[in-house]
N, C-alpha and C positions, 0 to 999 in steps of 0.2 A: 150579357155576363162574361163568357168564359172567353170572349175577345178583349176584352177588359184586362183580365187576368194575364193575359197570356203579355201584352204589352208589358202589364204592371213588374212582371217575372223579368220579360227583355231588361227592362230600367235598370233593374237592380242591379241584373249581371253586368250591364256595362260599368255600371256605378264601381265594383266591387274591383271591376279588371282594370280601370282607370285609377283609382285608388291604393291596387297593385304595383300597374308601372310607374305613379308618383311616388311608393316608398323607394322600387328598388332605382328611378332614376334619383332621388336624395340619397340615398346609400352610397349609387357610383362617385355621387360630386363631393359627397366629404369623405369618403377613403380617397380620390384622386386629391382631395384638399391638404389631408393630412400627410399625406406622400410625397407632399411639395413642399408644407411648412418642418414635419420633424427634420430636414436635414440642418435648417437654419435654426431651430428651438436646441437641438445639438448641438452644434458649433456656438451658440452661445453659454450653452450651457459648460463645454468643455472650454472656452475661449477664457481667461481671468482677464477680468474688467480691469481697464487700465488706471491706476490708481492718480487721483487728482491731488495737487496739494495745491494749499490756497493761503494765500499769505494776507492777515487782514491789514489793512494800511491804517497809516494813523490817523487821527481825527481829522474828517473834513476829506479822508484821501480818501480813491478805492481800493478795494483788495488786489492781490493781482495771485495772477494764476504763473506758479514755477512749474519747472520739468517735473518730469517723474522722476526722475534720477538724482531727487534735489533728497538731502539726507539733512538733519537737525545737528545743531554745535550746541554744547555746553557755552553759560553765557559766561562772559570774563569774569576772572575774577583777584583780589587782591594779595597780596602778603600776608596783610592780617588777617585773613581769610584761612586762609592756612595755616597759618600760628597758630589763631581761635580752634583749629580742629583740631592739630598735633598737641596741642597742651592740653584741651578737654580730656582728649583722650585719657592723656595721663593722671587729669585730677580724678576723672569716671575708676582710675583702675583701682587710686587708693579707697575710693568710696568704697568700693567691692569688696576690697580685702578688710577693710571693719566691720562690716556686715558676716564676714564667713566670717568672723568669731563668735558671733552670738551664739549659735549649737553649743558650744560647749560652755560658755561663762555667765548666760542667764538664764531664767525660768518665767521671765515676764512676758505670758504671751504676746499684751497689746507692741511691745518692742517689738517684739521676733515678727508680728505678722508685717511693723514698718518697716524693719529693716529687708526683711524677702520683699517687698514693693520696691526699696532703694536699688537692693545689688540687681535683679530683675529687671528693673526698666533701665539701669547705668548701662548695665551688660547688654543689653539691647541698642542703645544708643552708641555703646564703642564699636558696636558691626557699624552700624552704619554710618558713622565717621570715619573709619578705615575703610568704609568703599567710596566714599564719596572721595576720598582722598587719591585712591588707587584708579581712580575711572578719572581722574586727575593727573595722573602720571606724576604724585607725590608722596614722599615717606611718611608713612604712618608715626617715624618718629622725630621727634622735636631735635635739631641740632643743638648741642652743648655750647655758648660762646666759649672761646679761650682767652680766660683774662690772667695774666700774668702776673707769676706770682701764688695766686691762687690756692695751687694745689702742695705747697707746702706748710701751707697753716694748719695749725693744730687743731686736730676736731674739726673739718670742715669733707664732707662727705660728698665731692664731685661728682660724682656717678649715681647722685639724686640730683632729681630738679625743681627741687620744693622753693629754691630761692626766689625762683621763675613765675610757680603758678600760686597766685592769692587762695589765701584759707585752708592749703595741705596742712595737716601734722605734720609736726615733729617729728625725726626720731623720735626724740628723748619721750615725745606723745603716745607716738605709740606703742611703746616698748610698755608705759603705762599701761594703757590699754591691753594689752597683751596680757598682764601680770593679774588687773581687777578679774574681780568677779563678784557675780550676786550684784546688790543695788549700787555698790563702788564702780561697777562695772557701768551698769545703766547710767550710773551721773556718769561716769567721763566719754560713754559712748553719743551722749544725746551733748553735751556740751560740744563736744568734737565734731558729730555731724553738724550742727549748727553753723561751727565755727566755717566747714566746709562748706558747705551750702553757701554761704554767703563770699565766701571768695569765686564760688560760681558767680554768682550776680555782679560780682564786679568783672571778671573776666566776658560776660556779656556786654555789660556798659561801654566798659572799654571798646569793643567790639563795635557798635554801633556808633560811641562816640568818634571811631577812626574814619576820616574821609575818604569814599568808594567801597569802605567794605561793607559787608554782610547786605550788599544786593542781590546774590545770588539766593533764588526763589526756596532752592531747599534748605539753606543754610540760615535764611531768613527768622523759614517755620522753625526749624531744628532750636536755635538761640532764644527763640522765644517762649516757645515751651520749655524751657531749659527753667530761663528766667519764674513762671508763672506757676510752673512745677514747684519750684525750689520755695519759690518765695510759701507758696500750702505746707510743704512741708515743715517746714521754719516754724510756722504757727503752730502747727501739730507738736511736734515736742520742745515748744518752749510752755506749751499748756501742759507736757507729760513731768517738765521740769516742778513746772511748780504744781504737780497733783490735781489739774483740773481734767475734768473727764476730756 
């Protein structure tokens, strides 16, 4: 019995020693492997990935991998695109001027809320249109055509472009709006802004009716938003004029 106990204890010690040697061997191998891998991992983390530029192919055509130095370019534009943006900047500016008159001329909360929305949205759209033009190296102002003899005509203000922009209020209409107060202001504002919005719809239609115009994605989205948004606002203003909620 003592001899068997001795052999059993001896086997337990041998197994413990072998496990310890195996554990130490595994630890040494893991350290060695980490030393080998770490420089590779560090190199991958510090070295920026080379960008891959892929150009989708036309229907039925494969995609193409382009050089990493490839840079995007703005889509082609037509003269009508530029004219539309320049004209709409001026068009929007008058609408913003009209809404600015509200604070001191009407107490109609519903109308003031609508005017605030129109003024804010069109101010932001003016910023967008200016950025669009500047990104393409175009002026943000429309060039006034020189018409022989027009400067000498009595009552003709050639410093304004009202003749060019559909729906814009005349100087006489703007003066009447500035002089009005209360219910009269409300009526003149609503009829004037409906006329103004209607002109913007004409400008959008003219853009899309011009061959090759309105193909730029940003311009297309903007023009369609103007069309849908101002149609909705016209319906609101017509209901306000008729006394409907």
